[in-house]
C-alpha positions as CSV (number, residue, x, y, z in Angstrom):
1,M,29.1,152.6,143.7
2,E,27.7,152.8,140.1
3,T,24.2,151.7,139.4
4,N,23.5,149.1,136.7
5,Q,22.1,151.9,134.4
6,D,25.3,153.9,134.8
7,T,27.4,150.9,134.1
8,S,25.3,150.1,131.0
9,L,25.6,153.6,129.7
10,F,29.4,153.6,130.3
11,L,29.8,150.3,128.5
12,M,27.6,151.5,125.6
13,K,29.7,154.7,125.3
14,I,32.9,152.7,125.0
15,L,31.5,150.2,122.5
16,E,30.1,152.9,120.3
17,E,33.5,154.7,120.3
18,L,35.3,151.4,119.4
19,D,32.8,150.8,116.6
20,R,33.2,154.4,115.3
21,K,37.0,154.3,115.3
22,Q,37.5,150.6,114.3
23,N,38.4,151.3,110.7
24,T,40.0,154.7,111.1
25,V,42.4,154.4,114.0
26,S,45.2,151.9,114.5
27,Y,45.0,149.1,117.1
28,Q,47.7,150.8,119.1
29,D,46.0,154.1,119.1
30,L,42.7,152.5,120.2
31,C,44.5,150.9,123.1
32,K,46.2,154.1,124.1
33,S,42.9,156.0,124.0
34,L,41.3,153.5,126.3
35,C,44.2,153.6,128.7
36,A,44.2,157.4,128.8
37,R,40.4,157.8,129.3
38,F,39.5,155.0,131.7
39,D,40.8,153.5,134.9
40,L,41.8,149.8,135.3
41,S,38.6,148.8,137.1
42,Q,36.4,150.3,134.3
43,L,38.5,148.6,131.6
44,A,38.5,145.2,133.5
45,K,34.7,145.4,133.8
46,L,34.3,146.1,130.0
47,R,36.7,143.2,129.2
48,S,34.6,140.8,131.4
49,V,31.4,141.8,129.7
50,L,32.9,141.6,126.2
51,F,34.5,138.2,127.0
52,Y,31.1,136.9,128.3
53,T,29.3,138.2,125.3
54,A,31.9,136.8,122.9
55,C,31.6,133.4,124.5
56,L,28.0,133.2,123.3
57,D,29.4,132.5,119.9
58,P,30.6,128.9,119.6
59,N,33.3,130.0,117.1
60,F,34.9,132.5,119.5
61,P,38.4,131.4,120.6
62,A,37.7,131.7,124.3
63,T,40.7,129.7,125.4
64,L,43.0,132.4,124.1
65,F,41.6,134.8,126.6
66,K,40.6,132.6,129.5
67,D,44.0,132.8,131.3
68,K,44.3,136.5,130.6
69,M,41.2,137.1,132.6
70,K,43.2,136.2,135.7
71,C,46.0,138.7,134.9
72,T,48.9,138.3,137.4
73,V,51.0,141.3,136.3
74,N,52.0,143.5,139.2
75,N,52.7,146.7,137.3
76,Q,49.4,148.6,137.1
77,Q,50.3,150.4,133.8
78,S,51.2,147.1,132.1
79,K,48.0,145.5,133.4
80,K,46.0,148.5,132.0
81,I,47.6,148.2,128.6
82,M,47.0,144.4,128.5
83,V,43.4,144.8,129.4
84,A,42.9,147.5,126.8
85,A,44.5,145.3,124.2
86,D,42.2,142.5,125.1
87,I,39.2,144.8,124.8
88,V,40.1,145.9,121.3
89,T,41.0,142.3,120.2
90,I,37.8,140.8,121.6
91,F,35.7,143.6,120.1
92,N,37.3,143.1,116.7
93,L,36.7,139.4,116.8
94,I,33.1,139.9,117.7
95,Q,32.7,142.4,114.8
96,M,34.4,140.0,112.3
97,N,32.5,136.9,113.4
98,G,29.1,138.5,113.6
99,G,26.6,136.0,114.8
100,A,25.1,135.7,118.3
101,A,27.7,137.7,120.1
102,K,27.5,140.7,117.8
103,E,23.7,140.9,118.3
104,K,24.2,141.0,122.1
105,L,26.4,144.1,121.9
106,P,24.4,147.2,122.9
107,A,25.7,149.2,119.9
108,G,24.6,146.4,117.6
109,R,21.1,146.5,119.0
110,Q,20.9,150.3,118.4
111,K,21.9,150.0,114.8
112,V,19.1,147.4,114.2
113,R,16.6,149.8,115.8
114,K,17.7,152.7,113.6
115,K,17.1,150.7,110.4
116,E,13.5,149.8,111.3
């Protein structure tokens, strides 16, 4: 089982990659990349963390994702694609809205430190 530190490093790695590719790669390509590189359990964990973080912002449309968090699709590949799409969408919404949720992202904290 992964330690909390391993999990944090994994999440930070994905968030940094999403941030780096956000304006240079299409939405579909980001989703494909996530699906190719990570298994469903890793993607589901990231989606949960992003959803929780995004919900810190009162302007985040949480109701759009609440039902998706209980995905009932039986096909594993379809489920993986849906989870990856949620990750990219939630990440993009956090980036666009800024505020409390963006400051809670590990990648956001690192950028602040580099500027100091």
